[in-house]
Chimera marker file (.cmm) of the C-alpha trace (Angstrom):
<marker_set name="trace">
<marker id="1" x="90.539" y="87.643" z="75.523" r="1" g="1" b="0" radius="0.5"/>
<marker id="2" x="87.965" y="90.069" z="76.894" r="1" g="1" b="0" radius="0.5"/>
<marker id="3" x="88.575" y="93.789" z="77.057" r="1" g="1" b="0" radius="0.5"/>
<marker id="4" x="89.465" y="95.408" z="80.354" r="1" g="1" b="0" radius="0.5"/>
<marker id="5" x="85.988" y="96.993" z="80.454" r="1" g="1" b="0" radius="0.5"/>
<marker id="6" x="84.368" y="93.568" z="80.010" r="1" g="1" b="0" radius="0.5"/>
<marker id="7" x="86.544" y="92.113" z="82.745" r="1" g="1" b="0" radius="0.5"/>
<marker id="8" x="85.738" y="95.025" z="85.060" r="1" g="1" b="0" radius="0.5"/>
<marker id="9" x="82.032" y="94.386" z="84.608" r="1" g="1" b="0" radius="0.5"/>
<marker id="10" x="82.472" y="90.674" z="85.325" r="1" g="1" b="0" radius="0.5"/>
<marker id="11" x="84.453" y="91.478" z="88.477" r="1" g="1" b="0" radius="0.5"/>
<marker id="12" x="81.869" y="94.001" z="89.658" r="1" g="1" b="0" radius="0.5"/>
<marker id="13" x="79.077" y="91.485" z="89.080" r="1" g="1" b="0" radius="0.5"/>
<marker id="14" x="80.865" y="88.927" z="91.279" r="1" g="1" b="0" radius="0.5"/>
<marker id="15" x="81.475" y="91.573" z="93.925" r="1" g="1" b="0" radius="0.5"/>
<marker id="16" x="77.839" y="92.760" z="93.962" r="1" g="1" b="0" radius="0.5"/>
<marker id="17" x="76.633" y="89.163" z="94.168" r="1" g="1" b="0" radius="0.5"/>
<marker id="18" x="78.918" y="88.486" z="97.126" r="1" g="1" b="0" radius="0.5"/>
<marker id="19" x="80.862" y="85.849" z="95.181" r="1" g="1" b="0" radius="0.5"/>
<marker id="20" x="84.149" y="86.988" z="96.675" r="1" g="1" b="0" radius="0.5"/>
<marker id="21" x="86.046" y="83.751" z="96.083" r="1" g="1" b="0" radius="0.5"/>
<marker id="22" x="85.276" y="84.036" z="92.360" r="1" g="1" b="0" radius="0.5"/>
<marker id="23" x="86.067" y="87.754" z="92.512" r="1" g="1" b="0" radius="0.5"/>
<marker id="24" x="89.532" y="87.159" z="94.002" r="1" g="1" b="0" radius="0.5"/>
<marker id="25" x="90.263" y="84.345" z="91.518" r="1" g="1" b="0" radius="0.5"/>
<marker id="26" x="89.288" y="86.483" z="88.534" r="1" g="1" b="0" radius="0.5"/>
<marker id="27" x="91.127" y="89.494" z="89.952" r="1" g="1" b="0" radius="0.5"/>
<marker id="28" x="94.330" y="87.455" z="90.092" r="1" g="1" b="0" radius="0.5"/>
<marker id="29" x="93.816" y="86.472" z="86.455" r="1" g="1" b="0" radius="0.5"/>
<marker id="30" x="93.066" y="90.087" z="85.565" r="1" g="1" b="0" radius="0.5"/>
<marker id="31" x="96.419" y="91.123" z="87.019" r="1" g="1" b="0" radius="0.5"/>
<marker id="32" x="98.110" y="88.645" z="84.705" r="1" g="1" b="0" radius="0.5"/>
<marker id="33" x="96.053" y="89.665" z="81.668" r="1" g="1" b="0" radius="0.5"/>
<marker id="34" x="96.226" y="93.425" z="82.226" r="1" g="1" b="0" radius="0.5"/>
<marker id="35" x="99.407" y="94.228" z="84.190" r="1" g="1" b="0" radius="0.5"/>
<marker id="36" x="99.264" y="97.812" z="82.922" r="1" g="1" b="0" radius="0.5"/>
<marker id="37" x="96.058" y="98.337" z="84.957" r="1" g="1" b="0" radius="0.5"/>
<marker id="38" x="97.416" y="97.430" z="88.367" r="1" g="1" b="0" radius="0.5"/>
<marker id="39" x="96.200" y="100.740" z="89.819" r="1" g="1" b="0" radius="0.5"/>
<marker id="40" x="92.618" y="99.543" z="89.370" r="1" g="1" b="0" radius="0.5"/>
<marker id="41" x="93.328" y="95.932" z="90.293" r="1" g="1" b="0" radius="0.5"/>
<marker id="42" x="95.056" y="96.872" z="93.558" r="1" g="1" b="0" radius="0.5"/>
<marker id="43" x="92.270" y="99.283" z="94.476" r="1" g="1" b="0" radius="0.5"/>
<marker id="44" x="89.589" y="96.674" z="93.798" r="1" g="1" b="0" radius="0.5"/>
<marker id="45" x="91.518" y="94.114" z="95.818" r="1" g="1" b="0" radius="0.5"/>
<marker id="46" x="91.770" y="96.531" z="98.753" r="1" g="1" b="0" radius="0.5"/>
<marker id="47" x="88.047" y="97.288" z="98.502" r="1" g="1" b="0" radius="0.5"/>
<marker id="48" x="87.215" y="93.584" z="98.553" r="1" g="1" b="0" radius="0.5"/>
<marker id="49" x="89.370" y="92.982" z="101.627" r="1" g="1" b="0" radius="0.5"/>
<marker id="50" x="87.831" y="95.971" z="103.403" r="1" g="1" b="0" radius="0.5"/>
<marker id="51" x="84.323" y="94.736" z="102.599" r="1" g="1" b="0" radius="0.5"/>
<marker id="52" x="85.318" y="91.399" z="104.150" r="1" g="1" b="0" radius="0.5"/>
<marker id="53" x="86.488" y="93.217" z="107.302" r="1" g="1" b="0" radius="0.5"/>
<marker id="54" x="90.093" y="92.282" z="106.510" r="1" g="1" b="0" radius="0.5"/>
<marker id="55" x="91.303" y="95.827" z="107.123" r="1" g="1" b="0" radius="0.5"/>
<marker id="56" x="94.987" y="94.999" z="107.604" r="1" g="1" b="0" radius="0.5"/>
<marker id="57" x="95.019" y="93.134" z="104.279" r="1" g="1" b="0" radius="0.5"/>
<marker id="58" x="93.316" y="96.070" z="102.541" r="1" g="1" b="0" radius="0.5"/>
<marker id="59" x="95.866" y="98.524" z="103.904" r="1" g="1" b="0" radius="0.5"/>
<marker id="60" x="98.705" y="96.170" z="103.018" r="1" g="1" b="0" radius="0.5"/>
<marker id="61" x="97.552" y="95.994" z="99.383" r="1" g="1" b="0" radius="0.5"/>
<marker id="62" x="97.506" y="99.792" z="99.145" r="1" g="1" b="0" radius="0.5"/>
<marker id="63" x="100.898" y="100.151" z="100.836" r="1" g="1" b="0" radius="0.5"/>
<marker id="64" x="102.519" y="97.537" z="98.579" r="1" g="1" b="0" radius="0.5"/>
<marker id="65" x="101.095" y="99.255" z="95.517" r="1" g="1" b="0" radius="0.5"/>
<marker id="66" x="102.485" y="102.621" z="96.660" r="1" g="1" b="0" radius="0.5"/>
<marker id="67" x="105.902" y="101.019" z="97.078" r="1" g="1" b="0" radius="0.5"/>
<marker id="68" x="105.810" y="99.944" z="93.426" r="1" g="1" b="0" radius="0.5"/>
<marker id="69" x="104.848" y="103.430" z="92.200" r="1" g="1" b="0" radius="0.5"/>
<marker id="70" x="101.085" y="102.987" z="92.000" r="1" g="1" b="0" radius="0.5"/>
<marker id="71" x="98.970" y="105.721" z="93.536" r="1" g="1" b="0" radius="0.5"/>
<marker id="72" x="95.401" y="107.075" z="93.377" r="1" g="1" b="0" radius="0.5"/>
<marker id="73" x="93.689" y="110.416" z="93.458" r="1" g="1" b="0" radius="0.5"/>
<marker id="74" x="93.212" y="111.100" z="97.184" r="1" g="1" b="0" radius="0.5"/>
<marker id="75" x="89.525" y="111.944" z="96.730" r="1" g="1" b="0" radius="0.5"/>
<marker id="76" x="88.946" y="108.536" z="95.163" r="1" g="1" b="0" radius="0.5"/>
<marker id="77" x="90.299" y="106.853" z="98.281" r="1" g="1" b="0" radius="0.5"/>
<marker id="78" x="88.409" y="109.176" z="100.630" r="1" g="1" b="0" radius="0.5"/>
<marker id="79" x="85.038" y="108.718" z="98.928" r="1" g="1" b="0" radius="0.5"/>
<marker id="80" x="85.072" y="105.023" z="98.048" r="1" g="1" b="0" radius="0.5"/>
<marker id="81" x="82.363" y="103.548" z="100.268" r="1" g="1" b="0" radius="0.5"/>
<marker id="82" x="84.162" y="100.216" z="100.519" r="1" g="1" b="0" radius="0.5"/>
<marker id="83" x="87.170" y="101.947" z="102.082" r="1" g="1" b="0" radius="0.5"/>
<marker id="84" x="85.181" y="103.917" z="104.676" r="1" g="1" b="0" radius="0.5"/>
<marker id="85" x="86.044" y="101.469" z="107.495" r="1" g="1" b="0" radius="0.5"/>
<marker id="86" x="89.735" y="102.287" z="106.951" r="1" g="1" b="0" radius="0.5"/>
<marker id="87" x="89.355" y="106.026" z="107.562" r="1" g="1" b="0" radius="0.5"/>
<marker id="88" x="90.102" y="105.837" z="111.286" r="1" g="1" b="0" radius="0.5"/>
<marker id="89" x="93.298" y="103.844" z="110.748" r="1" g="1" b="0" radius="0.5"/>
<marker id="90" x="96.607" y="105.718" z="110.960" r="1" g="1" b="0" radius="0.5"/>
<marker id="91" x="98.082" y="103.687" z="108.085" r="1" g="1" b="0" radius="0.5"/>
<marker id="92" x="95.229" y="104.708" z="105.788" r="1" g="1" b="0" radius="0.5"/>
<marker id="93" x="95.699" y="108.362" z="106.706" r="1" g="1" b="0" radius="0.5"/>
<marker id="94" x="99.373" y="107.992" z="105.750" r="1" g="1" b="0" radius="0.5"/>
<marker id="95" x="98.370" y="106.436" z="102.401" r="1" g="1" b="0" radius="0.5"/>
<marker id="96" x="96.070" y="109.414" z="101.744" r="1" g="1" b="0" radius="0.5"/>
<marker id="97" x="98.934" y="111.783" z="102.609" r="1" g="1" b="0" radius="0.5"/>
<marker id="98" x="101.323" y="110.019" z="100.249" r="1" g="1" b="0" radius="0.5"/>
<marker id="99" x="98.764" y="110.060" z="97.436" r="1" g="1" b="0" radius="0.5"/>
<marker id="100" x="98.045" y="113.743" z="98.052" r="1" g="1" b="0" radius="0.5"/>
<marker id="101" x="101.744" y="114.556" z="97.762" r="1" g="1" b="0" radius="0.5"/>
<marker id="102" x="102.075" y="112.488" z="94.560" r="1" g="1" b="0" radius="0.5"/>
<marker id="103" x="98.934" y="114.061" z="93.096" r="1" g="1" b="0" radius="0.5"/>
<marker id="104" x="100.254" y="117.570" z="93.746" r="1" g="1" b="0" radius="0.5"/>
<marker id="105" x="103.621" y="116.681" z="92.183" r="1" g="1" b="0" radius="0.5"/>
<marker id="106" x="102.000" y="115.206" z="89.074" r="1" g="1" b="0" radius="0.5"/>
<marker id="107" x="99.479" y="118.004" z="88.533" r="1" g="1" b="0" radius="0.5"/>
<marker id="108" x="102.292" y="120.542" z="88.258" r="1" g="1" b="0" radius="0.5"/>
<marker id="109" x="103.557" y="118.834" z="85.089" r="1" g="1" b="0" radius="0.5"/>
<marker id="110" x="100.240" y="117.513" z="83.738" r="1" g="1" b="0" radius="0.5"/>
<marker id="111" x="99.081" y="118.620" z="80.316" r="1" g="1" b="0" radius="0.5"/>
<marker id="112" x="95.723" y="117.779" z="78.712" r="1" g="1" b="0" radius="0.5"/>
<marker id="113" x="95.882" y="115.554" z="75.640" r="1" g="1" b="0" radius="0.5"/>
<marker id="114" x="93.529" y="115.184" z="72.713" r="1" g="1" b="0" radius="0.5"/>
<marker id="115" x="92.988" y="111.696" z="71.318" r="1" g="1" b="0" radius="0.5"/>
<marker id="116" x="91.181" y="111.129" z="68.032" r="1" g="1" b="0" radius="0.5"/>
<marker id="117" x="89.393" y="107.834" z="67.414" r="1" g="1" b="0" radius="0.5"/>
<marker id="118" x="87.388" y="106.763" z="64.399" r="1" g="1" b="0" radius="0.5"/>
<marker id="119" x="87.174" y="108.058" z="60.877" r="1" g="1" b="0" radius="0.5"/>
<marker id="120" x="89.048" y="111.231" z="59.994" r="1" g="1" b="0" radius="0.5"/>
<marker id="121" x="86.542" y="111.737" z="57.148" r="1" g="1" b="0" radius="0.5"/>
<marker id="122" x="83.407" y="111.822" z="59.330" r="1" g="1" b="0" radius="0.5"/>
<marker id="123" x="81.167" y="114.886" z="59.103" r="1" g="1" b="0" radius="0.5"/>
<marker id="124" x="80.230" y="114.686" z="62.787" r="1" g="1" b="0" radius="0.5"/>
<marker id="125" x="82.471" y="114.799" z="65.831" r="1" g="1" b="0" radius="0.5"/>
<marker id="126" x="81.836" y="113.945" z="69.453" r="1" g="1" b="0" radius="0.5"/>
<marker id="127" x="84.022" y="115.401" z="72.185" r="1" g="1" b="0" radius="0.5"/>
<marker id="128" x="83.578" y="113.263" z="75.297" r="1" g="1" b="0" radius="0.5"/>
<marker id="129" x="85.544" y="113.677" z="78.507" r="1" g="1" b="0" radius="0.5"/>
<marker id="130" x="86.466" y="110.537" z="80.394" r="1" g="1" b="0" radius="0.5"/>
<marker id="131" x="85.153" y="109.999" z="83.887" r="1" g="1" b="0" radius="0.5"/>
<marker id="132" x="87.080" y="110.563" z="87.088" r="1" g="1" b="0" radius="0.5"/>
<marker id="133" x="89.827" y="108.048" z="87.614" r="1" g="1" b="0" radius="0.5"/>
<marker id="134" x="89.612" y="106.864" z="84.020" r="1" g="1" b="0" radius="0.5"/>
<marker id="135" x="91.522" y="107.484" z="80.854" r="1" g="1" b="0" radius="0.5"/>
<marker id="136" x="90.739" y="108.225" z="77.229" r="1" g="1" b="0" radius="0.5"/>
<marker id="137" x="91.669" y="104.779" z="75.956" r="1" g="1" b="0" radius="0.5"/>
<marker id="138" x="89.336" y="102.916" z="78.354" r="1" g="1" b="0" radius="0.5"/>
<marker id="139" x="86.523" y="105.411" z="77.908" r="1" g="1" b="0" radius="0.5"/>
<marker id="140" x="86.705" y="105.263" z="74.107" r="1" g="1" b="0" radius="0.5"/>
<marker id="141" x="85.057" y="101.825" z="74.129" r="1" g="1" b="0" radius="0.5"/>
<marker id="142" x="81.876" y="103.457" z="75.428" r="1" g="1" b="0" radius="0.5"/>
<link id1="1" id2="2" r="1" g="1" b="0" radius="0.2"/>
<link id1="2" id2="3" r="1" g="1" b="0" radius="0.2"/>
<link id1="3" id2="4" r="1" g="1" b="0" radius="0.2"/>
<link id1="4" id2="5" r="1" g="1" b="0" radius="0.2"/>
<link id1="5" id2="6" r="1" g="1" b="0" radius="0.2"/>
<link id1="6" id2="7" r="1" g="1" b="0" radius="0.2"/>
<link id1="7" id2="8" r="1" g="1" b="0" radius="0.2"/>
<link id1="8" id2="9" r="1" g="1" b="0" radius="0.2"/>
<link id1="9" id2="10" r="1" g="1" b="0" radius="0.2"/>
<link id1="10" id2="11" r="1" g="1" b="0" radius="0.2"/>
<link id1="11" id2="12" r="1" g="1" b="0" radius="0.2"/>
<link id1="12" id2="13" r="1" g="1" b="0" radius="0.2"/>
<link id1="13" id2="14" r="1" g="1" b="0" radius="0.2"/>
<link id1="14" id2="15" r="1" g="1" b="0" radius="0.2"/>
<link id1="15" id2="16" r="1" g="1" b="0" radius="0.2"/>
<link id1="16" id2="17" r="1" g="1" b="0" radius="0.2"/>
<link id1="17" id2="18" r="1" g="1" b="0" radius="0.2"/>
<link id1="18" id2="19" r="1" g="1" b="0" radius="0.2"/>
<link id1="19" id2="20" r="1" g="1" b="0" radius="0.2"/>
<link id1="20" id2="21" r="1" g="1" b="0" radius="0.2"/>
<link id1="21" id2="22" r="1" g="1" b="0" radius="0.2"/>
<link id1="22" id2="23" r="1" g="1" b="0" radius="0.2"/>
<link id1="23" id2="24" r="1" g="1" b="0" radius="0.2"/>
<link id1="24" id2="25" r="1" g="1" b="0" radius="0.2"/>
<link id1="25" id2="26" r="1" g="1" b="0" radius="0.2"/>
<link id1="26" id2="27" r="1" g="1" b="0" radius="0.2"/>
<link id1="27" id2="28" r="1" g="1" b="0" radius="0.2"/>
<link id1="28" id2="29" r="1" g="1" b="0" radius="0.2"/>
<link id1="29" id2="30" r="1" g="1" b="0" radius="0.2"/>
<link id1="30" id2="31" r="1" g="1" b="0" radius="0.2"/>
<link id1="31" id2="32" r="1" g="1" b="0" radius="0.2"/>
<link id1="32" id2="33" r="1" g="1" b="0" radius="0.2"/>
<link id1="33" id2="34" r="1" g="1" b="0" radius="0.2"/>
<link id1="34" id2="35" r="1" g="1" b="0" radius="0.2"/>
<link id1="35" id2="36" r="1" g="1" b="0" radius="0.2"/>
<link id1="36" id2="37" r="1" g="1" b="0" radius="0.2"/>
<link id1="37" id2="38" r="1" g="1" b="0" radius="0.2"/>
<link id1="38" id2="39" r="1" g="1" b="0" radius="0.2"/>
<link id1="39" id2="40" r="1" g="1" b="0" radius="0.2"/>
<link id1="40" id2="41" r="1" g="1" b="0" radius="0.2"/>
<link id1="41" id2="42" r="1" g="1" b="0" radius="0.2"/>
<link id1="42" id2="43" r="1" g="1" b="0" radius="0.2"/>
<link id1="43" id2="44" r="1" g="1" b="0" radius="0.2"/>
<link id1="44" id2="45" r="1" g="1" b="0" radius="0.2"/>
<link id1="45" id2="46" r="1" g="1" b="0" radius="0.2"/>
<link id1="46" id2="47" r="1" g="1" b="0" radius="0.2"/>
<link id1="47" id2="48" r="1" g="1" b="0" radius="0.2"/>
<link id1="48" id2="49" r="1" g="1" b="0" radius="0.2"/>
<link id1="49" id2="50" r="1" g="1" b="0" radius="0.2"/>
<link id1="50" id2="51" r="1" g="1" b="0" radius="0.2"/>
<link id1="51" id2="52" r="1" g="1" b="0" radius="0.2"/>
<link id1="52" id2="53" r="1" g="1" b="0" radius="0.2"/>
<link id1="53" id2="54" r="1" g="1" b="0" radius="0.2"/>
<link id1="54" id2="55" r="1" g="1" b="0" radius="0.2"/>
<link id1="55" id2="56" r="1" g="1" b="0" radius="0.2"/>
<link id1="56" id2="57" r="1" g="1" b="0" radius="0.2"/>
<link id1="57" id2="58" r="1" g="1" b="0" radius="0.2"/>
<link id1="58" id2="59" r="1" g="1" b="0" radius="0.2"/>
<link id1="59" id2="60" r="1" g="1" b="0" radius="0.2"/>
<link id1="60" id2="61" r="1" g="1" b="0" radius="0.2"/>
<link id1="61" id2="62" r="1" g="1" b="0" radius="0.2"/>
<link id1="62" id2="63" r="1" g="1" b="0" radius="0.2"/>
<link id1="63" id2="64" r="1" g="1" b="0" radius="0.2"/>
<link id1="64" id2="65" r="1" g="1" b="0" radius="0.2"/>
<link id1="65" id2="66" r="1" g="1" b="0" radius="0.2"/>
<link id1="66" id2="67" r="1" g="1" b="0" radius="0.2"/>
<link id1="67" id2="68" r="1" g="1" b="0" radius="0.2"/>
<link id1="68" id2="69" r="1" g="1" b="0" radius="0.2"/>
<link id1="69" id2="70" r="1" g="1" b="0" radius="0.2"/>
<link id1="70" id2="71" r="1" g="1" b="0" radius="0.2"/>
<link id1="71" id2="72" r="1" g="1" b="0" radius="0.2"/>
<link id1="72" id2="73" r="1" g="1" b="0" radius="0.2"/>
<link id1="73" id2="74" r="1" g="1" b="0" radius="0.2"/>
<link id1="74" id2="75" r="1" g="1" b="0" radius="0.2"/>
<link id1="75" id2="76" r="1" g="1" b="0" radius="0.2"/>
<link id1="76" id2="77" r="1" g="1" b="0" radius="0.2"/>
<link id1="77" id2="78" r="1" g="1" b="0" radius="0.2"/>
<link id1="78" id2="79" r="1" g="1" b="0" radius="0.2"/>
<link id1="79" id2="80" r="1" g="1" b="0" radius="0.2"/>
<link id1="80" id2="81" r="1" g="1" b="0" radius="0.2"/>
<link id1="81" id2="82" r="1" g="1" b="0" radius="0.2"/>
<link id1="82" id2="83" r="1" g="1" b="0" radius="0.2"/>
<link id1="83" id2="84" r="1" g="1" b="0" radius="0.2"/>
<link id1="84" id2="85" r="1" g="1" b="0" radius="0.2"/>
<link id1="85" id2="86" r="1" g="1" b="0" radius="0.2"/>
<link id1="86" id2="87" r="1" g="1" b="0" radius="0.2"/>
<link id1="87" id2="88" r="1" g="1" b="0" radius="0.2"/>
<link id1="88" id2="89" r="1" g="1" b="0" radius="0.2"/>
<link id1="89" id2="90" r="1" g="1" b="0" radius="0.2"/>
<link id1="90" id2="91" r="1" g="1" b="0" radius="0.2"/>
<link id1="91" id2="92" r="1" g="1" b="0" radius="0.2"/>
<link id1="92" id2="93" r="1" g="1" b="0" radius="0.2"/>
<link id1="93" id2="94" r="1" g="1" b="0" radius="0.2"/>
<link id1="94" id2="95" r="1" g="1" b="0" radius="0.2"/>
<link id1="95" id2="96" r="1" g="1" b="0" radius="0.2"/>
<link id1="96" id2="97" r="1" g="1" b="0" radius="0.2"/>
<link id1="97" id2="98" r="1" g="1" b="0" radius="0.2"/>
<link id1="98" id2="99" r="1" g="1" b="0" radius="0.2"/>
<link id1="99" id2="100" r="1" g="1" b="0" radius="0.2"/>
<link id1="100" id2="101" r="1" g="1" b="0" radius="0.2"/>
<link id1="101" id2="102" r="1" g="1" b="0" radius="0.2"/>
<link id1="102" id2="103" r="1" g="1" b="0" radius="0.2"/>
<link id1="103" id2="104" r="1" g="1" b="0" radius="0.2"/>
<link id1="104" id2="105" r="1" g="1" b="0" radius="0.2"/>
<link id1="105" id2="106" r="1" g="1" b="0" radius="0.2"/>
<link id1="106" id2="107" r="1" g="1" b="0" radius="0.2"/>
<link id1="107" id2="108" r="1" g="1" b="0" radius="0.2"/>
<link id1="108" id2="109" r="1" g="1" b="0" radius="0.2"/>
<link id1="109" id2="110" r="1" g="1" b="0" radius="0.2"/>
<link id1="110" id2="111" r="1" g="1" b="0" radius="0.2"/>
<link id1="111" id2="112" r="1" g="1" b="0" radius="0.2"/>
<link id1="112" id2="113" r="1" g="1" b="0" radius="0.2"/>
<link id1="113" id2="114" r="1" g="1" b="0" radius="0.2"/>
<link id1="114" id2="115" r="1" g="1" b="0" radius="0.2"/>
<link id1="115" id2="116" r="1" g="1" b="0" radius="0.2"/>
<link id1="116" id2="117" r="1" g="1" b="0" radius="0.2"/>
<link id1="117" id2="118" r="1" g="1" b="0" radius="0.2"/>
<link id1="118" id2="119" r="1" g="1" b="0" radius="0.2"/>
<link id1="119" id2="120" r="1" g="1" b="0" radius="0.2"/>
<link id1="120" id2="121" r="1" g="1" b="0" radius="0.2"/>
<link id1="121" id2="122" r="1" g="1" b="0" radius="0.2"/>
<link id1="122" id2="123" r="1" g="1" b="0" radius="0.2"/>
<link id1="123" id2="124" r="1" g="1" b="0" radius="0.2"/>
<link id1="124" id2="125" r="1" g="1" b="0" radius="0.2"/>
<link id1="125" id2="126" r="1" g="1" b="0" radius="0.2"/>
<link id1="126" id2="127" r="1" g="1" b="0" radius="0.2"/>
<link id1="127" id2="128" r="1" g="1" b="0" radius="0.2"/>
<link id1="128" id2="129" r="1" g="1" b="0" radius="0.2"/>
<link id1="129" id2="130" r="1" g="1" b="0" radius="0.2"/>
<link id1="130" id2="131" r="1" g="1" b="0" radius="0.2"/>
<link id1="131" id2="132" r="1" g="1" b="0" radius="0.2"/>
<link id1="132" id2="133" r="1" g="1" b="0" radius="0.2"/>
<link id1="133" id2="134" r="1" g="1" b="0" radius="0.2"/>
<link id1="134" id2="135" r="1" g="1" b="0" radius="0.2"/>
<link id1="135" id2="136" r="1" g="1" b="0" radius="0.2"/>
<link id1="136" id2="137" r="1" g="1" b="0" radius="0.2"/>
<link id1="137" id2="138" r="1" g="1" b="0" radius="0.2"/>
<link id1="138" id2="139" r="1" g="1" b="0" radius="0.2"/>
<link id1="139" id2="140" r="1" g="1" b="0" radius="0.2"/>
<link id1="140" id2="141" r="1" g="1" b="0" radius="0.2"/>
<link id1="141" id2="142" r="1" g="1" b="0" radius="0.2"/>
</marker_set>
């Protein structure tokens, strides 16, 4: 099975090429293969629906995810260009509000973690920081 990073690239290629039927098919499979990454999968699904002008479906995906405990950094939702058409919708504003509240609650208890990958005997160390919306485990493959 491919890594999540490989699958993400394959999904993004389909999306950029406008092959949305293939994108949705592979996204469904990705949800089965990587259920621990539903925060990304739901966001990508919402973005695809929004890009297809299926705004109610996009909002529904985000709302259903929130009901299961999935949420996103509010800035990620506000600045994703695929979600821009949703900004004037009341339901999307409520999603942003919920995510803002959850973000504030989680940042109060958040603590930075250090992960060490590779050889403990190496003479050289690299200290990368993962990108916004990512995590150390996913970023370590890069």
